[in-house]
C-alpha positions as CSV (number, residue, x, y, z in Angstrom):
1,M,0.0,0.0,0.0
2,R,1.4,3.4,-1.0
3,T,-0.2,6.5,0.5
4,L,0.6,10.1,-0.5
5,I,-0.2,13.0,1.8
6,Q,-0.2,16.1,-0.2
7,N,-0.1,19.9,0.4
8,G,0.7,19.6,4.2
9,Y,3.0,21.7,6.4
10,I,5.5,19.1,7.8
11,I,6.8,19.4,11.4
12,C,9.7,17.1,12.4
13,P,10.7,17.7,16.1
14,Q,13.7,15.4,16.0
15,S,15.4,17.5,13.3
16,G,13.7,20.7,14.0
17,Q,12.7,21.0,10.3
18,E,9.4,22.4,9.2
19,M,8.3,22.9,5.6
20,Q,5.6,22.7,3.1
21,A,6.0,19.2,1.5
22,D,4.3,15.9,0.6
23,V,4.9,12.6,2.4
24,L,5.0,9.3,0.6
25,I,4.3,6.2,2.5
26,E,5.0,2.6,1.5
27,D,3.4,-0.1,3.8
28,D,4.5,1.0,7.2
29,K,7.4,3.3,6.4
30,I,7.9,6.9,5.2
31,I,9.9,6.6,2.0
32,S,9.9,10.2,0.8
33,I,9.4,13.7,2.1
34,A,9.7,16.3,-0.6
35,K,7.8,19.0,-2.6
36,N,5.6,18.2,-5.6
37,L,5.3,14.4,-5.1
38,A,1.9,14.5,-6.8
39,D,3.2,12.5,-9.9
40,A,4.5,9.7,-7.6
41,D,3.9,6.3,-9.2
42,N,1.5,3.6,-8.1
43,V,-0.1,5.6,-5.3
44,D,-3.1,3.7,-3.8
45,R,-4.4,6.4,-1.5
46,R,-4.2,10.2,-1.6
47,I,-4.8,12.4,1.3
48,D,-5.2,16.2,0.8
49,A,-3.5,17.9,3.9
50,A,-4.1,21.5,2.6
51,D,-4.2,24.0,5.5
52,C,-3.1,21.1,7.8
53,I,0.0,20.2,9.7
54,V,1.4,16.8,9.2
55,A,3.4,15.8,12.4
56,P,4.6,12.6,14.1
57,G,1.9,10.6,15.7
58,L,1.5,11.8,19.3
59,V,2.9,9.8,22.1
60,D,1.2,9.7,25.6
61,V,3.2,8.0,28.3
62,H,0.5,8.3,31.0
63,V,-2.8,6.8,30.3
64,H,-5.2,4.5,32.2
65,F,-7.3,2.0,30.1
66,R,-8.6,0.1,33.1
67,D,-8.0,-3.3,31.5
68,P,-8.1,-5.8,33.3
69,G,-10.5,-5.3,36.1
70,F,-12.3,-2.1,35.5
71,T,-13.5,-2.4,31.9
72,Y,-16.9,-0.8,32.6
73,K,-14.8,2.5,32.5
74,E,-12.6,1.8,29.6
75,D,-10.9,-1.2,28.0
76,I,-7.9,-1.3,25.7
77,H,-10.0,-1.4,22.6
78,T,-12.0,1.7,23.4
79,G,-9.0,3.4,24.9
80,A,-7.1,2.9,21.6
81,K,-10.1,4.4,19.7
82,S,-10.1,7.4,22.0
83,A,-6.2,7.8,21.6
84,A,-6.5,7.6,17.8
85,R,-9.1,10.3,17.6
86,G,-6.9,12.6,19.6
87,G,-3.9,12.1,17.1
88,F,-2.0,9.5,19.4
89,T,-0.3,6.5,17.7
90,T,1.5,5.3,20.8
91,V,0.5,5.2,24.4
92,V,2.0,3.9,27.5
93,L,-0.5,2.3,30.0
94,M,-0.3,2.6,33.8
95,A,-0.2,-0.6,35.9
96,N,-2.9,0.1,38.5
97,T,-5.4,-2.4,37.2
98,K,-7.0,-5.4,38.8
99,P,-4.8,-7.4,39.0
100,V,-2.0,-5.0,38.9
101,V,0.6,-5.4,36.2
102,D,3.3,-6.7,38.5
103,N,3.7,-10.1,36.9
104,E,4.5,-11.8,33.5
105,E,1.0,-13.1,33.0
106,T,-0.9,-9.8,33.4
107,L,1.8,-8.0,31.4
108,A,1.3,-10.5,28.5
109,Y,-2.5,-10.2,28.7
110,V,-2.1,-6.4,28.2
111,L,0.4,-6.4,25.5
112,Q,-1.6,-9.1,23.5
113,K,-4.7,-7.0,23.8
114,G,-2.8,-3.9,22.7
115,R,-1.6,-5.8,19.6
116,E,-5.3,-6.3,18.6
117,T,-5.8,-2.5,18.3
118,N,-4.8,-0.2,15.5
119,I,-2.2,1.9,17.5
120,H,0.8,1.0,19.5
121,I,0.1,0.0,23.1
122,E,2.9,-0.2,25.5
123,T,2.7,-0.6,29.2
124,C,4.5,0.1,32.5
125,T,4.6,-2.5,35.3
126,T,4.5,-1.5,38.9
127,I,7.6,-0.7,40.8
128,T,6.5,-2.6,43.9
129,K,4.6,-5.9,44.2
130,G,0.9,-5.4,44.5
131,M,1.5,-1.6,44.6
132,Q,2.2,-2.0,48.3
133,G,5.4,0.0,48.4
134,Q,7.5,-2.6,50.1
135,E,9.0,-5.1,47.8
136,L,10.3,-4.5,44.3
137,V,9.1,-6.5,41.4
138,D,11.5,-8.5,39.2
139,M,12.4,-5.5,37.0
140,A,14.9,-7.2,34.9
141,M,12.4,-10.0,34.0
142,L,9.5,-7.6,33.3
143,K,11.8,-5.5,31.0
144,Q,12.7,-8.6,29.1
145,K,9.0,-9.5,28.8
146,G,8.1,-6.2,27.2
147,A,7.6,-3.6,30.0
148,V,8.9,-0.1,28.9
149,G,8.9,1.5,32.3
150,F,7.9,1.2,36.0
151,T,5.5,3.1,38.1
152,D,3.2,2.7,41.1
153,D,1.1,5.7,39.8
154,G,-2.0,6.1,41.9
155,I,-0.3,5.2,45.1
156,P,2.9,7.2,46.1
157,I,5.8,5.1,47.5
158,M,6.4,6.3,51.1
159,N,9.5,4.1,51.9
160,A,12.5,6.1,50.7
161,E,14.8,3.0,50.8
162,V,12.5,1.2,48.5
163,V,12.5,4.2,46.1
164,K,16.3,4.3,46.2
165,A,16.6,0.6,45.6
166,A,14.3,0.9,42.6
167,M,16.3,3.8,41.2
168,K,19.5,1.8,41.5
169,E,18.0,-1.2,39.6
170,A,16.3,1.1,37.0
171,K,19.7,2.8,36.3
172,H,21.3,-0.6,35.8
173,L,18.6,-1.6,33.4
174,D,18.4,1.8,31.7
175,M,14.7,2.1,32.3
176,P,12.6,5.1,33.3
177,L,10.8,5.3,36.7
178,S,7.7,7.6,36.9
179,F,6.5,8.8,40.3
180,H,3.1,10.0,41.6
181,E,4.1,12.6,44.1
182,E,1.6,13.2,46.8
183,N,2.3,12.4,50.5
184,P,-1.0,10.9,51.8
185,T,-0.1,11.7,55.4
186,L,-0.6,15.4,54.5
187,I,-3.9,15.0,52.7
188,A,-7.3,15.2,54.4
189,N,-9.4,15.0,51.1
190,N,-7.7,14.2,47.9
191,G,-8.5,15.7,44.5
192,V,-9.5,19.2,45.8
193,N,-6.8,21.9,46.4
194,R,-6.5,23.2,50.0
195,G,-7.5,26.8,49.5
196,K,-10.4,28.4,47.8
197,A,-11.8,25.1,46.4
198,S,-11.7,23.1,49.7
199,A,-13.2,26.2,51.5
200,H,-16.0,26.2,49.0
201,Y,-16.9,22.5,49.8
202,G,-16.2,22.9,53.5
203,I,-13.4,20.3,53.5
204,E,-9.7,20.4,54.3
205,G,-8.5,19.2,50.8
206,S,-5.1,18.4,49.6
207,P,-2.2,21.0,50.4
208,R,0.5,21.8,48.0
209,E,3.0,20.6,50.5
210,A,2.0,17.0,49.8
211,E,3.5,17.2,46.3
212,I,6.4,19.3,47.3
213,D,7.5,16.9,50.1
214,L,7.8,13.9,47.8
215,V,9.2,15.7,44.8
216,E,12.0,17.0,46.9
217,R,12.8,13.7,48.3
218,D,12.8,11.8,45.0
219,L,14.8,14.4,43.1
220,K,17.5,14.1,45.8
221,L,17.5,10.4,45.3
222,A,17.5,10.7,41.5
223,L,20.6,13.0,41.7
224,E,22.3,10.5,44.1
225,T,21.6,7.4,42.0
226,G,21.7,8.8,38.5
227,A,18.3,7.2,37.6
228,K,16.1,8.3,34.9
229,V,13.1,9.8,36.7
230,N,9.9,11.3,35.6
231,I,7.8,13.5,37.9
232,Q,4.3,12.9,36.9
233,H,1.4,15.4,36.4
234,I,3.2,18.3,38.2
235,S,0.8,20.8,39.8
236,T,2.7,23.3,42.1
237,K,5.0,26.1,41.3
238,E,7.4,24.9,44.0
239,A,7.7,21.4,42.4
240,V,8.4,23.1,39.0
241,E,11.2,25.0,40.6
242,L,12.6,21.9,42.3
243,V,12.7,20.1,38.9
244,R,14.4,23.1,37.3
245,Q,17.2,23.1,40.0
246,A,17.6,19.3,39.7
247,K,18.1,19.6,35.9
248,K,20.7,22.3,36.5
249,Q,22.6,19.9,38.7
250,G,22.8,17.4,35.9
251,G,20.1,14.9,37.0
252,E,18.3,12.8,34.3
253,V,15.2,14.3,35.6
254,H,11.9,14.7,33.5
255,A,8.6,16.2,34.3
256,E,5.1,16.0,32.7
257,A,2.3,18.5,32.7
258,T,-1.2,17.6,31.9
259,P,-3.5,19.7,29.7
260,H,-5.9,20.2,32.6
261,H,-3.0,21.6,34.9
262,F,-1.8,24.1,32.2
263,T,-5.3,25.1,31.4
264,L,-7.4,25.1,34.5
265,T,-7.3,26.3,38.2
266,E,-9.2,25.3,41.3
267,E,-12.0,27.7,40.1
268,A,-13.0,24.8,37.8
269,V,-13.6,22.5,40.8
270,I,-16.1,25.0,42.1
271,K,-17.7,25.2,38.7
272,Y,-17.7,21.6,37.5
273,G,-17.5,19.7,40.8
274,T,-16.3,16.1,40.5
275,L,-15.7,16.5,36.7
276,A,-12.7,18.7,37.7
277,K,-11.6,16.5,40.6
278,M,-8.2,14.9,40.1
279,N,-4.9,13.9,41.8
280,P,-3.0,16.0,42.1
281,P,-5.6,18.7,42.2
282,L,-6.0,21.9,40.2
283,R,-4.4,24.5,42.0
284,T,-4.1,28.4,41.7
285,E,-3.5,30.6,38.7
286,E,-0.1,31.3,40.1
287,D,0.6,27.5,39.8
288,R,-0.9,27.3,36.3
289,I,1.4,30.2,35.1
290,A,4.4,28.4,36.7
291,I,3.6,25.2,34.9
292,I,3.4,27.1,31.5
293,E,6.8,28.8,32.4
294,G,8.2,25.4,33.0
295,L,6.9,24.2,29.5
296,R,8.4,27.3,28.0
297,D,12.0,26.8,29.4
298,N,11.9,23.0,29.0
299,T,11.9,22.3,32.8
300,I,8.7,20.4,32.0
301,D,9.6,18.4,28.9
302,L,6.5,16.2,28.4
303,I,2.8,16.7,28.1
304,A,0.9,13.7,29.1
305,T,-3.0,13.3,29.6
306,D,-3.3,11.1,32.6
307,H,-6.4,9.9,30.8
308,A,-8.5,8.5,33.6
309,P,-12.0,7.2,32.7
310,H,-14.7,6.9,35.3
311,S,-18.4,6.0,35.0
312,V,-21.2,8.6,35.3
313,E,-22.4,7.0,38.4
314,E,-19.0,7.3,40.1
315,K,-18.7,10.9,39.2
316,E,-22.2,11.7,40.5
317,K,-21.2,10.8,44.0
318,P,-20.4,13.6,46.6
319,I,-17.1,15.5,46.1
320,T,-15.4,13.5,48.9
321,D,-16.5,10.1,47.6
322,A,-16.3,10.5,43.8
323,P,-13.1,9.1,42.2
324,S,-10.4,11.5,40.9
325,G,-9.5,11.8,37.3
326,I,-10.7,13.0,33.9
327,I,-10.4,11.6,30.4
328,G,-8.0,13.6,28.2
329,L,-6.8,11.9,25.0
330,E,-9.3,13.4,22.6
331,T,-8.8,16.9,23.8
332,A,-5.1,17.2,24.5
333,L,-3.7,18.4,21.3
334,S,-6.5,21.0,21.0
335,L,-6.0,22.2,24.5
336,G,-2.2,22.6,23.7
337,I,-3.0,24.6,20.7
338,T,-5.7,26.7,22.3
339,N,-3.9,27.5,25.6
340,L,-0.2,27.3,24.7
341,V,0.4,27.9,20.9
342,R,-2.3,30.5,20.2
343,P,-1.4,32.7,23.1
344,G,2.4,32.4,22.2
345,H,3.6,30.5,25.1
346,L,5.0,27.7,22.8
347,S,5.6,27.3,19.1
348,M,3.8,24.5,17.3
349,M,7.1,22.8,17.0
350,E,7.7,23.1,20.7
351,L,4.2,21.6,21.4
352,I,4.6,18.7,19.1
353,K,8.1,17.9,20.6
354,K,6.6,17.7,24.0
355,M,3.8,15.5,22.8
356,S,5.8,13.1,20.6
357,Y,9.5,13.2,20.4
358,H,10.4,13.8,24.0
359,P,8.0,11.1,25.5
360,A,9.2,8.7,23.0
361,T,12.8,9.3,23.7
362,L,12.3,9.0,27.5
363,Y,10.6,5.6,27.1
364,Q,13.1,4.5,24.2
365,L,10.2,4.0,21.8
366,D,10.4,3.8,18.1
367,A,8.1,6.8,17.7
368,G,7.9,10.6,17.7
369,T,9.8,11.3,14.4
370,L,8.7,12.2,10.9
371,E,11.7,11.5,8.6
372,E,12.4,9.3,5.6
373,G,12.9,5.7,6.8
374,S,10.9,6.2,10.0
375,V,7.8,4.3,10.9
376,A,4.7,5.9,9.2
377,D,3.0,7.0,12.4
378,L,1.6,10.5,11.7
379,V,-1.2,12.9,12.7
380,V,-2.8,15.4,10.3
381,F,-4.6,18.2,12.0
382,A,-6.0,21.6,11.0
383,P,-4.6,24.0,13.5
384,E,-7.0,26.9,12.8
385,E,-10.2,24.8,12.7
386,S,-12.4,25.2,15.8
387,W,-14.6,22.6,17.1
388,I,-16.9,21.9,20.0
389,V,-16.3,19.0,22.5
390,E,-19.5,17.2,22.3
391,S,-18.8,13.3,22.2
392,Y,-16.1,10.8,22.9
393,E,-14.8,7.5,21.6
394,S,-13.9,6.7,25.2
395,K,-16.5,4.6,27.2
396,S,-16.5,7.4,29.7
397,T,-17.4,11.1,29.5
398,N,-15.8,12.5,32.7
399,S,-14.4,15.8,31.4
400,P,-14.8,19.5,32.4
401,F,-14.1,20.4,28.7
402,T,-17.4,19.0,27.3
403,G,-19.1,21.9,25.5
404,E,-15.9,23.9,25.1
405,T,-14.8,25.4,21.8
406,L,-11.3,24.5,21.1
407,Y,-8.8,25.0,18.1
408,G,-7.0,22.3,16.3
409,K,-9.0,19.5,14.6
410,V,-7.5,16.1,14.0
411,K,-8.3,15.1,10.5
412,Y,-6.3,11.8,10.2
413,T,-4.3,9.6,12.5
414,I,-2.1,7.2,10.6
415,C,-0.4,4.3,12.4
416,S,2.1,2.0,10.7
417,G,0.9,3.4,7.5
418,E,-2.8,2.5,8.1
419,I,-5.6,5.0,8.8
420,A,-6.5,4.6,12.6
421,Y,-8.8,7.6,12.6
422,T,-10.4,10.0,10.2
423,D,-13.0,12.6,10.7
424,N,-14.5,11.7,7.3
425,C,-12.9,14.4,5.4
426,T,-12.4,13.8,1.7
427,E,-9.3,11.7,0.7
């Protein structure tokens, strides 16, 4: 199968090149990027990308597909459809399923289900057995069986000696560790910032110190061990500054920001209730601006969705009982364009780099590039086209962005040379 994408504006974050050009794909590889390929021989499919950007397929290294164990919220098949609609060709799953992915059998199940979808599904396993925070999994074996990283995301690891041992082993294996940084001993009610939002609901909420405490601890350990560490879904200005200083000291430290944390504040929890409840919580405007500045100066080098589906019934519970988390795959690119690129905080190249090349590089994935010879994983999107968030491919609908008008419409998601998603525009 030969596919020609014509008239698009090409962005390659690996090389830093951007230009008006055509892209010729043969089977699952990009074989040519050049101007005026309209007369290419034996083309089976032509895609007109006029007024569109053609970029590497997006890579999200922090998603929850709830499979096995919680498939009423999402499963690997519906999660893949949601990802493809958002322009993602590769995702890395978190391991807090039921059973948790801390063993060869569950890992094999997840990877096999992933191979049955039309995008690339990778997964982390847990750092500790049963996510109990006490005993390390067999990291070497799980790497050999296909895990791409390790995380107890959802439950912070409180034992510093266990964290240090994990970092030493991950350093030896050249594997990334991702950390959910909230000290539960400091939190009265998770998912709601201690401040204006918690006062509105008459609860104590979650203080910023809970994040700061564990980020400070784990960055010190990362510098000591030389481990490759990712601070997940950063939410406070202090944590951003801690990461900035650790990077200056030479640590192989990375940090991710979610679209909701660079877009919303705790005011959204007052407006939308449980639909804007997440861990760590939305915080203040000052924190949101600090996260944007961290993205600008590359302190924060990844954008990840923390796609976290929940049922309507679960989210209709009172604020203190409802689970934390929102879905995010189908709105992430548009939120980045709307809230980072259009206001001038990031260039389109910088946004795409944080949503493709950087996460792929951290997890050592064959993804995030758009060059001759690379895998034909691409997203074609119209950056100036507005659309209203109305429906989802995900099983769940828990998002505060429903009804919002955003810029940047995904037209095609192409994975290994095949169309994984199209919005039914004319080929």
